[in-house]
N, C-alpha and C positions, 0 to 999 in steps of 0.2 A: 378610607380617608373621611374624617369628620368635618362637618361644616363649621367654619369659624365666621359667624355673621355678626357684623357690627351695625347697630341701629342708632342713628343719631338724628337730631333735628338739624336740618340743613336749609340754608337760604339758596334758592335757585333763581337764576336770572329770568326775567320776563322773556317771552318769545313772540315773534311775529309769525303769522301764517298767511295763507292765501286769503283769509277773511279777517286778518288783523286781530286775532284773539290774543289776549295777554293774560298771563298768570303771574301774580307776584304776591309777596307776603309770606305767610307761614307754610312751611312744607315739612314733610317727614321723609327721610331717606332710608330705604331698606336695601341693604346689600344682598345681591342674589349670587349664589354660587352654583355653577353648572356641575352636575354630577352624572357621570356615565354609570348607569346602574347595572341592570341585569340584561340578559339576552331574552328577547321575546321572539317566538315564531310569528310569522306574518299574520295569519288569520287570528291568532290570539290577540295580537296588538290591535288589529282593526276592530275586533269585537269589543275590546276594552274601550276603545275610543268611541265607537258608535253607541255604547250603552248610555253615555251622558245625554244623548239626543233622542232616546227612546226608539232607536232604529234596530230592526232585526239584523243581527250580524251574519246571517246566511250570505255566503259569497257565491256568485254565479260561476259558470264554467270558465269565463274569461279571467276570473280572479282567484280561483282556487289554487292554493299552494300547499305543498307537503308540510306536515308539522315539524319536520326536521330543519327547516330553514329558519334563520334568525335575523333579528334586527337588534342592534344595541339601543336601548332606550335611554333617553337623556331627559333630565328634569332640572328645574331651576328652583332653588330653595332659599327661603329667607326665614327669619325667626320672629315669632310673636309671643307675647306673654298672655296667659289666661289666669284670672283669679286675683285674689288679694291676700298675701303678697303674690306677685306673678310667678307662675310656673311656665317655663319657656319650652317651646316646641319648634322643630324644624318643619316648615310648611312648604308645600308645592303651591306656587302662585299660579292660579288657574282662572283665566278669563272665560273658560267654557263651562263653568259651573258656578253656583250662587251661594253655596253653604260653607261655613267654617266647621270642620269636624276634627276631633282629636281623640286618641285612645284614652279610656278612663279606667279607673279601678272600680270593681274587680273586672279583669279581662284575662281569661286563661289563654287566649290566642294572640296576645299582644307582645310576646316575648321579643326582646331586641329593640323595643320602642319605648320612648318615654311615655308614661301614663299620667293622666291628671288625677289628683286626689281631691275630691270635693270637700273632704273634711278639713283640708288645709287652707281653704279659701273662705274668708269671712264674708265675701260678697256673693257667694254662690246662691242661686235661686233655682230650685228644681222645678221643672215643668212636667217631666216624666211622660211625655208623649212619645209613643213608639216611633222609631225612625229607621229607615233602611235604604240602602242603595243596592241594586242588583245589576250585575254586569253580564253581557252576552256570553262570556266564556265561563260563567258559573261562579265567578268571584263576587265578593260583595262586602258590605259593612252593615252591621246592625247595632242599634243602641237606643238611647233615649235623648230627648232634648232638654236643655237647661238654659238659664240665663246667667251670665257672669261678665265681669270686667275683661275687656280685651285691650291689650296694650301693644302699640306699635311705637318703638322708640320711647320718647318721654311723654307721649300722648296716650290717652285711654278713653274708652267709652264704656259706660256702665250698662249692665243688664243686656248685653248683646246676645241674641239667640245663637246657640251653638249646638252641634250634634256631638254627643258623647258616645264613642264607639265602644261597645262591650264585647264585640266579636269582629275579628278581621279574618278574611279568607287568606289562603296561603300566599296569593300574589302580593297582598299588602304586607304580610309578615316578612316575606323575603326581600322586600325593598329595604336595603340596608341604611338608607339615609333619611327617607321621609317619615315623619311622624303623622302628619295629617295634611289637610288641604285648606287653603284660604281661597274661597271662590269669589270672583269679582264680577260675575254676570249680574243681571238685573234681578231684584227680589222675586219677580213673578216666576222665576225658575226654581225657587227654593223648595227643597224637600223637607226642611226642618221647620217651616212656618216662619221664616225670617221675614219681617215686614220692611226693613230697610237694610241696605248694605252697610258694611262697616265704614266704607268711604263716605257715604252720605251722612252717617251719624257723626263721623269726625268733623265733617264740614259744619253741620248744625251746631256742634259743640264749640265751634270757633277754633278748633285745633289745626285746621288746614284752610288755606285761602280759597280753594275752589274744589268742588267735587270731581276731581280729575286724578287719574293715575297715569304717570308716564313710565314706560317700561323699555329698558335696554337689555337685550339678552347677550350682548357680546357677539363678535363676528364668528361665523361658522368655523373658522380655522383655529379659534382659541381653545386649545385643549385645557379643560378645567378652568377657563377664564371666568372672571366675575362679571356679573351684570348688575342691574340696579333698578329699583322701583321707587318712584317719587310719588308720595301721596300728597296731593294738593297742587300739582303742577307738572312741569316738564323740565328737563335739563338739557339746554342747547349744546352743552359740551359733548354730548353723545350723538349729535346728528348734524347733517349739513343742509343748507338751504332752509326752506320753509316747510312747516307741516302742511300737508294737504288733508283737509278735513272732509270726510264723506259721511252722509247721514246713515244712522241705524234705521233699518226698515221695520223691524219688530223689536220692541223693548222687552226682550227675554234673554236671548243670547246677544253677543255683539255681532249682529247679523247685518250684512250689507248686500247691495246688488252686485252681481257678478256678470261681466259682459263677455268674457272669453279670454283666449290666450293667443299670443303671437310668438312663433319660434322661427327665427330666420325670416324667410319670405312667405311663410305659411301662416295664415290667420284661421283660428278655430273659434268661431263665434258660438256662444252658448249663454243665453239669458237665463240666469238662475240666481240662487241665493247662496252666499258664503258666510261662514262663521269664522271670526278671527279668534284663535284659541291658543294662548300661551301654554296650556297644559297638554298639548298634543305635539309629539315629535314630528310627525309626517304631515305632508299636505295630501289630503284625501279628495279624490275626484270620482264621479260616477264611472262605471266601467267603460262606457263608450267614449267618454271624454278622456279617460286615462289612456285608452288605447290610441286615440288620435294624437294625444300628447307625445307618447313614446314613438309612434310611427313617424313623427316629424324629426326624430333625432337619429341620425345614422348610427347603426350598431346597437341600438336598443333591442332588447329581447325579453320574452316572457318565458319563465321556467316554472314547472309545477313545484319544484322544491324551493326555489328562491324568489319567486314572484318577478316583478319587473326589475330588470337590470339595465344599467347604462355602462358605456365604456368608461373605465376609470380615468382615461385621458381623452376627453371628447374633442371632436374637431372644433377648432377655434373659429371657423367660418360662420358658425351659427350666431355668434354674438350672444346677446341676452335672450332670456325668456321673459316675456312681458305679460303680466296679469292685469286685467282690467277690473277695477273695483270702484263702484260708485261713479262710473264715468271717467275715472282717472287711470292713467297708465303707471304701473309699478314694475320696472324691469329688475330682473335678478340674473346674475351671471349663471350660465348653465353649470359651471363647476360647483356652485353652491347647492345644486340639486342632486349631487352625487354623494353617497354615503360610503360605508365601509366595504371592503372587498367581500364579495358574496360567495364565490365558488372556488374551492381549492383546486378544482380541475382546470379552471381558466382564470389565472390571476389578473387578466385584463378587464374583467367585469366586476362592477360594484353594484351594491343595492341602490335603487333609485330612491330619492327623497320624496317621490310622488307615488302613492299607492291607490288602488282601486277598491271601492266598496259598493255593494248593491244598494245604492240609495241615490236620490237626486240631490242630496245635500253635499255641499262643498265645504271642506274644512281647511282653512289656511293655518297650518301649524308652524312649528319652529323652523323648518327648512326654508320657509318664506320669511318669517318674522325676524330671524337673525340678521337679515339684511336691512331691516327697517326699525327705526325707533317708533314706538306706537304709543298714542295718548288716548285714554278712554274717558270721555267727558259725559258724566251722568246727567248733568242738568240740561245740556243741549242735545243729548242722545246722538253722539257722533264720535267717530274715530279719526284721529290724526295720524298720518304716516309720513315719515321723512327718512331719507337714506341714513343709515347709522354710520358713524365714523369707525374706521377699521382700528 
């Protein structure tokens, strides 16, 4: 199924929050479409995730799973234009990385993907600095950097630094839907030498009211449902109550303080750091914390083939799972941490939406974020979260 993405200028209502922030004026709306893509075995998926954070993907004995087990990977895609006139690409919206990259001509390994032709763009500015990303499972992207006009809806910024991929590994080639990635993390994370994010440049150009991106991923139960990204503000039609803003601890990733988890009457305290990442399907915990999490859920089990599994129909007596971020409580129904059926031998078991990795880093991925509208405020270095509307 192909993405049909509509990008329009939209007026979004102002919003109150616990600290009375208001966003009004000019905004851009990017429709996001959820795509269930390919099957990933668990260590492969975790290695791929951890590569963005410069972490060794080696899994310890409590996390090792057989390569025959699988997770369905899910991604959220919108469209941007690059060049003059614009050439359009389907992009994975990713708050866990900072660069914009697209396949370019010539590229022998980019079959099945739209490729950018620099000769067709009058605004193209070559930089030709070598650029690459390497992933823990051996996959990667290689290419050169350039500057060109990037367009979102009817707005554009000139000479935005982008990565032009001249070589894609098989994992990217086999992704049937995504052409590239639009990274929304802070520029200090950039591998392409980007000095300012596209959001900050849109703001400085007067194209959006605030250097803020509001993201709605749609509820976990929406098969193929559409989400939305608002560049310049937030859309209160997609959340309830007020946004709770929590400060970013390091302006690199969208990183916040993590205080622990509550499951039923069990409290698991753990002072750590967590990254809010729209580009990651799972929620990733260190092995000890992942084990404590699953031990608190009756019927949870670990299998070398399938990793952590949960009962497909969990006991309702547990209520919500509550994550503590920046001193605030964010409850999630336990049912929303349950994914696809995992074992043909036991149809009562499903993959857990929480996985373990051999790192102290915590990654709050889409299994968490589908329950919350998230707002990323570059100027005040903070993240706002409010329960998303079903």
